[in-house]
N, C-alpha and C positions, 0 to 999 in steps of 0.2 A: 772474241766473238761476243756480241751484245745479246743479252737475254731478250726474249720475245714475250710479250704478254699474251694471255689466252685470247683476248679480243683481237689482237693483231693476227694470230694464227687463224682464227675463225674467218677472217676476211679473205684468206686465200682459199679459193674454191677449186679443190682438186677432185675430179670426177673420173670414173672409169669409162672408157669407150672402146669400141671395136673398130679396128682398121678395116675399111672396106676396099680401099684402093691405095696402091703405092706406085709412084711414077718417078722416073729420073728427074733430076733438077740440074741440068747441065749449066745453067746460068749462075748458079750459086758460087760464091767466092771459095767456100770450103765445101768439100763433097757432102751432098745432102740428098734427101728424097722429099717429094711432095706427098703428103698423106691425106687421105680423106677418112675421117673418123666419125662414127655414129655414136652419139651420146644419148640416144633414146628420144621419146616424143617431147619431153619438156625442153631440152636444149637443142636437139636436132643434130644435123651433120655439120661438122666444121673441118676446115683444111688447116694443115700445119706443115712447116718445113722442119725436118729433123736430120741432124748430122749423125746418122747411125749406120753409115755405109760400111764401116770397118767390121761390124759383127753381124749384119743382117743383109740378106739379099732381097730384092724386090718381090720375088715369088713366095717367100716365107712370111711376109708381113700381113697380107690379107687374112682376116680371121683372128689375128692376135689382139688381145686386150691390152690397153696401156692406160697409165695414170697421167692425166693432163690438167693443167691449170686452165680453167675456162673463163676466168674473170679478169684477165689482162686485156688491155686495149689491143686491137688488131695491129700487126706490125708489118710494114712493107719490107720485103726481103727481095731486092732486085725487082723483077717483074711480077713477083708473087706476093699475095696478101696472106699472111699467116694469122689465123683466127683463134689459136690456142697454143699453149706451150706443152709439148710432149716432155715428160720428165724422164730422167735417167741418171745414171751414176757415171761420172767422168773418171776414167782410169788413169793411171800414171802416164800412159803413152798418149793421152788426150782423146782416146776413143770413148764411146758412150755405150753403156749397157742399159737397156730400157728398164724403167720401173714398171713392173707388171703384177697383177694379182696372182697368187699361186693357185687359185681356183676360179672357175667362171663366176662372174658377177653381173648383175643386171646393168645394162648400159645406163649411165647417168648416176649411178650410185656414188655418193659423196664420201671422200676420205674423212675419217673421224679420228 
């Protein structure tokens, strides 16, 4: 693994946001949900596709805070445009556990 400089790390803009809506994404090649995430007034609301169906149901996601990269370019995923990258930890079986703050944080707060 190559070392990363501090300035390279600072370019990755990871912010906390609150999931407001979670929908099925049946058109995705791999099981996924469509999420609508609020990052506060400076960034606003963004949508993302997340492959988190193994550990999370649609009804438990609204209200959950997640850490997301907000400065990647938008990515077309089938018929859906993903506007941020929801972060998580890939398990040995390929499933993903969300990266979340352990206490409530103001939407839009940057990871440091």
